[in-house]
C-alpha positions as CSV (number, residue, x, y, z in Angstrom):
1,X,-7.9,2.3,25.3
2,X,-10.2,1.7,22.3
3,X,-9.5,-1.0,19.7
4,X,-11.0,-2.8,17.0
5,X,-11.3,-6.8,17.4
6,X,-12.7,-9.4,14.9
7,X,-14.2,-12.8,16.5
8,X,-15.3,-14.2,13.6
9,X,-15.0,-13.9,9.7
10,X,-17.7,-11.8,7.9
11,X,-18.5,-8.7,6.4
12,X,-17.4,-5.1,7.5
13,X,-19.7,-5.2,10.9
14,X,-17.6,-7.9,12.3
15,X,-15.2,-5.1,12.9
16,X,-15.9,-4.3,17.2
17,X,-14.9,-1.3,18.9
18,X,-13.9,-2.5,22.6
19,X,-12.2,-0.9,25.6
20,X,-9.0,-2.6,26.6
21,X,-6.6,-2.2,29.0
22,X,-3.6,0.8,28.2
23,X,-0.4,-1.2,26.8
24,X,2.8,-1.4,29.3
25,X,5.8,-1.1,27.5
26,X,8.4,-3.8,27.8
27,X,12.3,-3.8,27.5
28,X,13.0,-2.4,24.0
29,X,9.3,-1.2,23.4
30,X,7.6,2.0,22.9
31,X,4.0,3.2,23.4
32,X,2.8,5.2,20.4
33,X,-0.1,7.6,20.8
34,X,-1.8,6.9,17.7
35,X,-3.0,9.8,15.2
36,X,-3.7,7.5,11.9
37,X,-4.0,4.1,11.3
38,X,-3.2,2.3,8.0
39,X,-6.1,0.7,6.4
40,X,-5.1,-2.0,3.3
41,X,-6.9,-3.9,0.9
42,X,-5.8,-7.0,2.3
43,X,-7.2,-6.0,5.8
44,X,-10.8,-6.7,4.1
45,X,-9.6,-9.9,2.4
46,X,-8.5,-11.1,5.8
47,X,-11.3,-9.9,8.0
48,X,-13.6,-11.6,5.4
49,X,-11.8,-15.3,5.5
50,X,-10.4,-14.8,1.9
51,X,-6.6,-14.4,2.4
52,X,-6.3,-17.8,4.1
53,X,-3.7,-18.8,1.2
54,X,-1.5,-15.4,1.7
55,X,-2.2,-14.9,5.6
56,X,-2.8,-17.6,7.9
57,X,-4.7,-15.3,10.4
58,X,-7.8,-17.1,12.3
59,X,-10.3,-15.2,15.0
60,X,-10.1,-13.7,17.5
61,X,-7.6,-11.4,16.4
62,X,-7.0,-7.4,16.0
63,X,-6.8,-5.8,12.5
64,X,-4.6,-3.5,11.4
65,X,-0.9,-3.3,10.8
66,X,0.6,0.2,11.0
67,X,0.1,3.6,12.6
68,X,1.8,7.0,12.8
69,X,1.9,9.0,15.7
70,X,3.9,10.3,18.9
71,X,5.9,8.1,21.4
72,X,4.2,8.4,24.7
73,X,6.4,5.9,26.6
74,X,9.4,3.7,26.3
75,X,10.1,0.6,28.2
76,X,13.5,-0.4,29.5
77,X,16.7,0.0,27.7
78,X,15.2,2.5,25.4
79,X,16.6,6.0,24.9
80,X,14.0,8.4,26.5
81,X,14.8,11.0,23.9
82,X,12.1,9.0,21.7
83,X,9.3,10.2,24.3
84,X,7.5,13.0,22.0
85,X,8.7,11.9,18.9
86,X,6.8,12.1,15.8
87,X,7.0,8.3,14.4
88,X,5.7,5.9,12.1
89,X,5.7,2.0,12.3
90,X,4.7,-1.5,11.7
91,X,2.4,-3.0,14.6
92,X,2.2,-6.6,15.5
93,X,-0.3,-8.9,17.0
94,X,-1.8,-6.1,18.9
95,X,-3.5,-4.9,15.8
96,X,-3.3,-1.1,14.5
97,X,-6.7,0.0,14.5
98,X,-6.4,1.4,18.1
99,X,-5.7,4.6,20.5
100,X,-2.4,3.1,21.6
101,X,-0.1,0.9,20.2
102,X,2.8,-1.4,21.5
103,X,5.8,-1.5,18.8
104,X,9.1,-2.7,19.3
105,X,11.4,0.8,19.0
106,X,13.5,-0.9,16.2
107,X,10.5,-1.1,13.8
108,X,9.9,2.8,14.3
109,X,10.9,5.4,11.9
110,X,11.0,9.2,12.8
111,X,8.9,11.2,10.7
112,X,10.6,14.0,8.7
113,X,9.6,17.5,10.1
114,X,8.1,18.6,6.9
115,X,6.2,15.4,6.2
116,X,2.6,15.1,8.1
117,X,1.7,12.2,10.2
118,X,-1.2,11.6,7.8
119,X,1.3,11.2,5.0
120,X,3.8,9.2,6.9
121,X,0.7,6.8,7.4
122,X,-0.4,6.9,3.9
123,X,3.3,5.8,3.0
124,X,4.0,3.3,5.6
125,X,2.8,0.3,3.5
126,X,2.1,1.4,0.4
127,X,4.9,4.0,-0.3
128,X,7.0,1.0,0.8
129,X,5.5,-1.4,-1.7
130,X,5.8,1.0,-4.6
131,X,9.8,1.4,-3.9
132,X,10.1,-2.3,-3.4
133,X,8.2,-3.1,-6.8
134,X,10.6,-0.3,-8.4
135,X,13.5,-2.3,-6.9
136,X,12.2,-5.7,-8.3
137,X,12.2,-4.5,-11.7
138,X,15.7,-2.9,-11.5
139,X,14.2,0.6,-11.6
140,X,12.5,2.8,-14.3
141,X,14.7,4.8,-16.8
142,X,14.2,7.9,-18.7
143,X,11.9,7.4,-21.6
144,X,10.8,4.1,-20.6
145,X,7.0,3.2,-21.0
146,X,5.3,2.0,-18.0
147,X,1.6,0.9,-17.5
148,X,0.3,1.0,-13.7
149,X,-2.6,-0.7,-13.0
150,X,-4.8,0.0,-9.8
151,X,-3.2,3.6,-10.3
152,X,-5.9,5.3,-8.2
153,X,-5.0,3.0,-5.1
154,X,-2.3,4.3,-2.6
155,X,0.8,2.2,-4.1
156,X,-0.4,2.8,-7.5
157,X,-0.6,6.5,-6.9
158,X,2.9,6.6,-5.7
159,X,4.3,4.4,-8.4
160,X,2.7,6.9,-11.0
161,X,4.7,9.9,-9.4
162,X,7.9,7.8,-8.8
163,X,7.9,6.5,-12.5
164,X,7.3,10.0,-13.9
165,X,9.9,11.6,-11.7
166,X,12.5,8.8,-13.3
167,X,11.5,10.3,-16.5
168,X,9.4,7.4,-18.0
169,X,6.1,7.8,-19.8
170,X,3.2,6.5,-17.6
171,X,-0.2,5.4,-18.6
172,X,-2.3,4.9,-15.5
173,X,-5.3,2.5,-15.6
174,X,-8.0,3.1,-12.7
175,X,-11.8,2.9,-12.6
176,X,-14.1,5.7,-12.9
177,X,-13.9,9.5,-13.4
178,X,-12.6,10.8,-9.8
179,X,-9.7,8.3,-9.7
180,X,-8.7,9.3,-13.6
181,X,-9.0,13.0,-12.5
182,X,-6.7,12.3,-9.4
183,X,-4.1,10.5,-11.6
184,X,-4.0,13.4,-14.4
185,X,-2.9,15.7,-11.5
186,X,-0.5,13.2,-10.3
187,X,1.2,13.5,-13.9
188,X,0.2,10.8,-15.6
189,X,0.7,11.3,-19.5
190,X,-2.7,9.2,-20.2
191,X,-5.7,7.8,-18.0
192,X,-7.7,4.9,-19.1
193,X,-10.6,3.4,-17.6
194,X,-9.8,-0.4,-17.3
195,X,-13.7,-1.3,-16.7
196,X,-14.2,-0.1,-20.3
197,X,-13.9,-2.4,-23.1
198,X,-10.9,-2.0,-25.4
199,X,-8.9,-0.4,-22.6
200,X,-5.6,-2.4,-23.8
201,X,-5.8,-0.9,-27.3
202,X,-5.9,2.8,-25.8
203,X,-2.7,1.9,-23.9
204,X,-1.2,0.3,-27.1
205,X,-2.3,3.4,-29.2
206,X,-0.6,5.8,-26.8
207,X,2.4,3.9,-26.1
208,X,2.7,1.4,-28.8
209,X,4.0,-1.7,-26.1
210,X,5.1,-1.7,-22.5
211,X,8.5,-1.7,-21.2
212,X,7.4,-1.9,-17.5
213,X,4.1,-3.2,-16.1
214,X,3.4,-2.6,-12.6
215,X,0.0,-4.8,-11.7
216,X,-1.6,-3.7,-8.7
217,X,-5.4,-5.2,-10.1
218,X,-4.6,-8.5,-10.5
219,X,-7.7,-10.8,-11.8
220,X,-8.7,-10.5,-15.4
221,X,-6.6,-7.0,-15.8
222,X,-3.1,-8.7,-15.1
223,X,-3.1,-11.0,-17.9
224,X,-4.7,-8.3,-20.4
225,X,-1.9,-6.0,-19.4
226,X,1.0,-8.3,-19.7
227,X,0.1,-9.1,-23.3
228,X,1.0,-5.3,-24.0
229,X,4.6,-5.9,-22.5
230,X,7.4,-5.8,-25.4
231,X,10.5,-8.5,-25.6
232,X,12.7,-7.7,-22.9
233,X,10.2,-6.2,-20.5
234,X,9.6,-6.1,-16.9
235,X,6.6,-7.0,-14.7
236,X,5.7,-6.9,-11.3
237,X,2.3,-8.0,-10.0
238,X,1.9,-6.9,-6.8
239,X,-2.3,-6.7,-6.0
240,X,-5.3,-8.3,-6.6
241,X,-8.3,-6.5,-5.5
242,X,-9.8,-7.5,-8.7
243,X,-9.8,-11.4,-7.8
244,X,-6.3,-12.8,-7.4
245,X,-2.6,-12.3,-8.1
246,X,-2.1,-12.1,-11.9
247,X,0.2,-15.1,-12.8
248,X,1.4,-14.7,-16.4
249,X,2.1,-17.8,-18.5
250,X,5.7,-18.9,-17.7
251,X,6.3,-20.3,-21.4
252,X,4.8,-17.0,-22.8
253,X,7.3,-14.7,-20.2
254,X,10.6,-17.1,-21.4
255,X,9.4,-16.8,-25.0
256,X,9.5,-13.0,-25.0
257,X,12.1,-12.6,-22.3
258,X,10.0,-10.8,-19.8
259,X,11.3,-10.8,-16.2
260,X,8.3,-11.3,-14.0
261,X,8.2,-10.8,-10.2
262,X,5.5,-10.2,-7.7
263,X,3.9,-11.2,-4.2
264,X,6.4,-14.1,-3.5
265,X,9.5,-11.6,-3.6
266,X,7.5,-8.7,-1.8
267,X,6.3,-11.3,1.3
268,X,9.9,-12.6,1.4
269,X,11.4,-9.1,1.8
270,X,13.5,-8.6,5.2
271,X,12.9,-6.1,8.0
272,X,15.8,-4.0,7.0
273,X,14.7,-3.8,3.3
274,X,11.3,-3.0,4.3
275,X,12.7,-0.1,6.5
276,X,14.7,0.8,3.5
277,X,11.9,1.2,1.3
278,X,9.7,3.2,3.7
279,X,13.0,5.4,4.4
280,X,13.3,6.2,0.5
281,X,9.2,6.9,0.3
282,X,9.4,9.3,3.3
283,X,12.8,10.9,1.7
284,X,10.9,11.6,-1.5
285,X,7.7,13.0,0.1
286,X,10.2,15.3,2.5
287,X,12.2,16.2,-1.2
288,X,8.6,17.1,-2.7
289,X,8.9,14.5,-5.4
290,X,5.6,12.4,-4.4
291,X,2.8,13.0,-2.2
292,X,0.6,10.1,-1.4
293,X,-2.9,10.4,-2.4
294,X,-5.0,10.2,0.5
295,X,-8.8,10.3,-0.5
296,X,-10.7,9.5,2.7
297,X,-10.4,8.9,6.4
298,X,-13.0,7.2,8.8
299,X,-12.8,7.7,12.7
300,X,-11.8,4.9,14.6
301,X,-15.4,3.8,15.4
302,X,-16.2,3.4,11.9
303,X,-13.7,1.3,10.5
304,X,-16.5,-1.0,9.2
305,X,-17.3,1.9,7.0
306,X,-13.5,2.3,6.1
307,X,-13.7,-1.7,4.9
308,X,-17.1,-1.1,3.1
309,X,-16.1,1.6,1.1
310,X,-12.9,-0.4,0.2
311,X,-14.8,-3.3,-1.1
312,X,-17.4,-1.4,-2.9
313,X,-14.7,0.4,-4.7
314,X,-15.9,3.8,-3.6
315,X,-12.2,5.1,-2.5
316,X,-9.8,7.1,-4.1
317,X,-5.8,6.5,-3.0
318,X,-5.4,5.8,0.2
319,X,-8.0,5.3,3.2
320,X,-7.1,5.8,6.6
321,X,-8.4,5.9,10.1
322,X,-8.1,9.0,12.0
323,X,-7.8,8.3,16.0
């Protein structure tokens, strides 16, 4: 099979395509013929050696953490009825940028018939993350004022749609006209460019303050958005592509009665909780309540181009590898 490996930290060029033996399923395992592989921002940070504080991965390793495809073979003790089923699941140390993935069968979910493998792969992490974030803030209610930063990313686009479906007023913050246009189509009431000065003033003018903040950007944007939250509001800081997870001042949060959650709670989530959140995302897609925003795909042998596009902020929504 073909697989991407990383033997040293560095730029996208360290993603190397090699040939490796096909996996053999052991007891409880399934081999998945991969159609789409998930690509995450954190993959680029790990590859560049910038994620040691969150993920202690060291070279050599195989990047990627999830795939969608068709079960090709199963190991001892696994119902043979799995063979031929369309599935999505997280991969382990064997990586996810490959032709054939070895996955414990209890980590797989069947993809609903009306959901494409492409969309299932797009929802695997970002859809599950979005629904986990919704849980952390206690859900969103009709009429609440919600801001989503990094809304043009995979998880942000799901959050925009889920909050709108719940009846919230949603402002989406993103960078560049392509992302802003996509977010208007997804139903955001307003879209602001947070690379422009005065973007928080636009949010305040439109909503008058926030009940809920979903911060997928981090860096300088998270604290600026946090200042918009009204007393008694909620915030979840779950992303950091702009440079570090945003950590609002604890004293300010307590004084204003703002409930803050984030990456610590997300990383502590149990496997059953992650499975439940992915099921919720797949069910919402099957029911037509949301559609993942897949902006670009790259063939497996161009994994370096996928990483480069993410790091250059040249992507819209979700990035996937086609296999």
